[in-house]
N, C-alpha and C positions, 0 to 999 in steps of 0.2 A: 351527600356522603357517597363515597365510592363503594362498589360492591366488594365483598371479600374475595371475589374471583380475581380482582385486580392484583391481589398479593399472591396469587397461586404460583407465580413464577419463582417464588422463593422455596417451593416445595420440591422434593426429590422427584415426584411423579412427572412434573412438567419437564424437568431436565432429562429424565429418562426417555420421555416421548421425543424430545428434540434429538437425543442420541440415536433412537431408532430411525427417525427420519433421515439423519445423516448417513447411517449405515445403508439404508435402502438406496439412497442416491449414489453412494460410492460404488455399490455393487452394480448398479445400472451403468454408471460412467465407465467402469472397467470394461464392461462388455461392449467395447468398440465405440462407446460414446454416442449412440444414436439418441436424438432428443426425446423421442417418444418413450424410450426405456427409462429415461430420467423422470419424465413428466408423470407417468402413471403411478409409480410408488410414492413419489413426492406428494402428489395431490391426494392419494389415498390416506397418507398419514398426516398431511397438513390439515385436513378438514377437522378431524377430532381434536387436534392440538389447538386450532383456532377457536373451536367451540369451548374447549376446556378453560381458556383464559383469554380475556380481551387483549391483554398485553402480549399474547403469543404472536401477534402480527410483527412484533419487533424481532422475534426469533426467526420468523419466516423471511423477513427482510435480510437478516444477518446471513441466513443460509444461502441466499441468492448469490453471495460472493463466491460460493463454491463453484458455481457454473458460470465461467466467464467467456465461454465461446459465443461468437456473434450469432444473434438471432436474425439480424439484418445487417448487411454490409454493402456500402456503395461509396465509391471514391474514398475519402478519408473519414467517412462516417461509419461508426459501428455501434449498433444497438445491442446491449447485453441484457441478461436477465435482471440485473440489479436496476437498470433504468426502469423496467416495468414494475419491479417490486417496490421501488421507491414511490411510484405513483400510487400503488395500493396502500403503502405505508402512510403516505400523506393523507389519502382519503380517509383511512381508518382513524388516524390521529386527529383529523379535522372535526370528527364527530364530538370530540371533547369540547370544542368551542360552540358547537351547535346545540348540544343537549344540556351541557352544564358549564356555561362560560365562566361562572363566578364560584363554582363549588370549591375549586382548589387554585391557589395562586400560581401564576405562570412562573416557571423557573427559567431565568434568563441565562444565556450563554456567557462564558467568561468574556467581559468587555475588552480587555487588553488584547485578546486573541481574535475576537470577532471583528473588531474595527479594521485591522490590517487585511483580514480576509475579504471583507466587503470592499475595502479600498482597492485591493488588487483586482478583484473581478470587475469593479466599476471602471478602473483604468483599462482593463482588457477590452471592455465595450467601447470606451472612448478611442482606443488605438485602432479598432476596426472601423469605427465611424469616420475617422479622418482619412482612412486609407481606402474607403469603399469605392472611390472612383477608379482605383487601379485594378479592381477585381473583375473577373468575368462572372457569369451567372453561377458557375459551379463553385468557384472560390467563395462567392458571397454566401451560398448555402452552407458550405463547410464551416465558414467563420461563424455563421448564425448558430449552427449546431453546437459548436464549441463554446459559444457564449451561454447556451442553455446548460451545458455541462458546468460552467462557472456558477450559474444560478443554483444548480443542484448542490454544489458544495456549500454555498451560503445558507440555503434553506435547511439542509440536513444538519449542519452544525448549530443553526439557530434553534431548532426544535429538539435536538438530541438530549440536551440537559433536562428538558421537561419530560420528554417521552421516556427517558431511562430512569426517571425518579423513583420508580418502584422496583427496579431490577438491580440485583446485586452485582457489583463490578466483578467479583471473583467468578461468578457463573459465566459471564461473558468471556473473561480471561481463559477459563477452562474450555469454553467452546472454541476459542481461537486455536488452542493446542489440539483439540479434537480434529478440527478441519485440517490442521497441519499433518496430523497422523494419518488421516484418510488419504493424503497425497502420496504416502509412502508406497502402498501396493500399486497405485496407478503409475507412479514414476518407474517402479521396478518393471512393471508390465511393458511400458513403452520403451524403456531402455533395453530390455531383454529381446524384444521383437523389432528393434529398429533396424536390424540387418547387420551385416558384417563390414560396413563401410568405415571410414575413418571417424574419429571423434567429432570433427567439425561437420561431417555429413550426418551423423546419427543424432547429434544433440538437438537438431531442429524438430525431431519427432517427440522429444521429451518435454511436453508442455503441461502435464498434469491436467487439471480441469479449470484452472483460473483464467486461462486465455488461450488464444491460438498461438501465441509467441513464447518461445522457450525462455526468453529473458524475463518475462512477467513472472513465471513460476519461481525462478530463483530469487527474484526481488521480493516477492510476497512471502517466501519462506523465511525471510528475516523477521517477519512479524511473529509467527509462532515460536521462533527461536528466542525472541525477546521475552515472550510470556513464559517460556520455560525458565528463563533467568529469574523472572519474578517468583516462580514457584520454588526455585532453588534457594532464593533469599529468604523465603517464608518458611521453608521446610525445617523441621526440628530433628528429623531422623536422617541419619546418613544414607539409609537405603533410598529414601525419597529423593535426596539430592543426587545420588548416583543415577537413579532412574531418569530424572529430568535432564541430567547431564548427558546420558546416553541418547535421549531424544534430540538434544542439540547436535550431537555428532551425526545422527540420522538425517536431520534437516540440512546439515552441512553437506552430506552426501547428495541430497536432492539438488542443492545449488550447483555442485560440481557436475552432476549428471546432466543438468539442463544447460550447462555451458554458460551460465550467467557470470562471466568473469568480472563484470562491473560490481556485482554484489560482493565478490571477493576483494574488491577495492574498499568497499564501505566497511567491511568487518575489521580489517586492521586499523583503519582510520578511527573507528569507535574505540578499539582496544588501546590505541596510543593515547587518545584523549582520557580514557579511564585511568591508565597508568599515571599520566601526568597529574591528574586531579586527586588521585587517591593514594599515591605512593607515600606521601609525607605522613598521612594519618595512620596507615596500616601497611607498612612495607612488606611484612612477612606474608600477609594474606594476598597482597597484590602479586608478589613473586610466585606464590603457590598457584594462584588462578592463571597467571600468565603462562606458567609451565604446563598446566593442564590444557590450555588453549593450543600451545605449540604441539603437545603430544597428540591432541585430537586432529590437528591439521596434518601432522605427519602420518597418522593412521589412514586418513583419507588419501593423502598424496601418494602413499606407497601401496595402495590397493590397485587392482587391475584398472579400475576406472581412473584413478589418480594418475597412473602411468600414461594412459592415453591423453589425459588432460595436459600434463606437463609436456608431452611430446607435441601436442597441438600448438604450443606457444612458439615452436621453432619450425613450423611447417608452412610453406607458402612462398611469399615474395622473397626472392633472393636467399631463402633458407634462414632468414633472420626473424621475421615476424609474420604471422598469418595475415591473410587478406582482410579479414574482419577488423583486426586491430590497425592494420596499415591504412585502411580506408578512413578510419576515424581521424588519423593525423591529417589526411587530405581535407576532410570535412571541416576540421577545426581551422586549418590554414585558410580555407575559402571563406569561412564565417568571419574570421578576424579581418581578412582583406576587404570583405564587403562592408563591414562596419566602419572601417577606416575611411572608405570612400563616400559614406552617407553624408548628406548635409546635416546641419545642426538640428533642424526640426525632426528629421527622421531618426537621428540618434536619440532624441528625447522620447519619441512616441513609438518607434519601431515600425514593423511592416504589418502588424495586426495579428491577433491570435489565429493560429492555423494557417497562416499565409507564408510559412517558411519556404514552401515550394516555389513561391514567386521570386525568390532570390536567385539570380543567375550566377553560376560559378564561371570563372575564366578558364577552367580546364575541365576535362571529362572525368567524372567520378567513377562510373562504371557503365557498361552496356551502352555507351554513347550518350549518356545523360549528363547534363550540366546543372541538374537540380537535385535537391534532397528534401526529404520530408521532415528532417530534424537535424540539429547540430550535434547530436550525440554528446552533449554536455549541457547540464542544466543552466549554468551561468551564461554560456553563449546563447543558448536557445531562448531564455527569458530576455536577454539583452537584445537579440535581433527581433523578436516578435513584439515585445512591449517597450523597448527602449530603456534608456537610463532610469527614467522615472519608475517604470514597471519593475526593473531589477531592484531598485531601492525599496519598493514596497514589498517585494518578495523576500528580501533580506529582513525587513522589519517584521514580517509575519513570523518567520522562523526564529528570529531573535526573541520575540515575545513568547513563542511556544517553549523554546529551550529555557528561557528564564523562569517561566512558571513551573515547568517540570523539575528544574533543578531546585527551585525553592521547596517543592513538595517532596523531593527525593529523600530527605532526611527522615521523614516519617512514613513515607509510602514506598514500599519496594516496587509496586507496579509503576509508579511515576519514575522511579530510578531506572527501571528497565526500558520504559518508553523514551526516556531522555536519550539513552544510548542507541535505541532503535532509530530515533530521528537523526542522530549524527550518522549512523550507518547508511540510512537512506540518502542523506545529503552527500555523503562520501561516494556512494555508488553513482550518484548523479553526475559526478565528475567525468564518468566514462559513458553515460547514456542520458537521453533526455526523458527522465521520469517526470518532467514537468506535467502537471495534471491534465493536459489537454491532448496527450498523444494517444492515438487509437490503440496502439499495441499494448498499452498498459491499462486499458479498460477502466475498471472501477477501483484501481489501487488507492487513489487519494480520497475517494468516497469512504473506503474502508478506514483509511488513516484518520480522517476527521471524526468518523463515527466512534472509533476506538479512543480517540483523544478525549471525547466527551465522557466516555466511560472512565478513563484513567483519572480525569479531573474530579471524579466523584469518589475515588478510592480514598479511604481514610487510614491506610496502613494497618489493616487487621480489624478495623471497626467500620461499620456502615454509617456514613454521615447522612443526616437529614439535610437535603439541599435547601430546605426552606428555613433552616436555622442558621444564625450567624456562625462563621467558622471560628474555631478556637485559635488563639494566636499561634502562628507558625504551623497550623494544621493544614489540612487539604480541603477545607470546606469550600 
């Protein structure tokens, strides 16, 4: 039998302790972000929290996503706090099998989603193995590290359904919103003291705490925005809906401040899909919500920050498009040209995970370089690194994810919100390589699969027992 402490995460006390831990960390992070300032209050509050409940290790692991700055960086390898927290999480979770292997049945991950995830990571390993003769020692180490990142994804999704079996999905959803809120003062601080330079120059300092790269901040802010949508759908009071709607606008401001224009590609893509899928069922509501979205976008666009953002789109090369956007066009052109010249075998297997830098361009991209670390487009990046087969498995994985989320979306507002979050992330991937092995995006996809396991447990306002058969059409 499990100790009653295993169910303590369902109490208000545990959630309050987690909130205090988050607040201590954000205060430390705002103060110029020195690591020791974060570590001291985090450790001081984490110890009693971990003692309070054995499952609190899950919260400690979740909190590690808040601090995505590199603890160790070399070449294309970046070690973040989540990498270390995952090891601690796995060690703590492993005691379940050591001390009570048969006390509680193991909750298996969703098979239709787990299979393509395993297949994609296995194919990534195969693509590296068949290309290893082309790598120097540095590239071999980089590819090995990224294969370990693949293994992290598989292991985390495999155990999450079981490890989260005693944790309420809505508590995790609220914690996601809390971490998003904590980015607001940090973003304001960084944006206010970034200097008086142009928008394109100042945006690189607006990184929040999720990573060292500004694009990571804007991309991750799509996640708390989606969970605010979940709360709006569940709310019964107009005041609550307005409050979470205001948070969505605030998170949109963070995306604009960070200069993550690729995320602003994903949002309208998700919006268009929603309008197409829902307009027949409820045209008035769709028109109303679409109008609110347009108004919120205009509010941000006509703010002082929005004016600088719009002006940045016509600054730079020939006064037509800025250098960042123009370079993407050149990168895409070179990626397509290189794929066209590959032999059939290489088109099937690619150049290997993390080996995009080995692709030579026929023209200079910038600073005299003829190489890039990524294709700035998920489809091209996956295609070049893992080949046609890898891209097919990649599409298979997200097809299964979207199909399962859409099936549950009629009964689970959380699944509904996560369905459109996934579309927004895939849409933003058309203008950047958020494919889960890029150093700049840190633990983004670890967070995604972790929350996916949470969402698959949500029962639309009721907690489902993962060890009982699901009701027909439900979310079990």
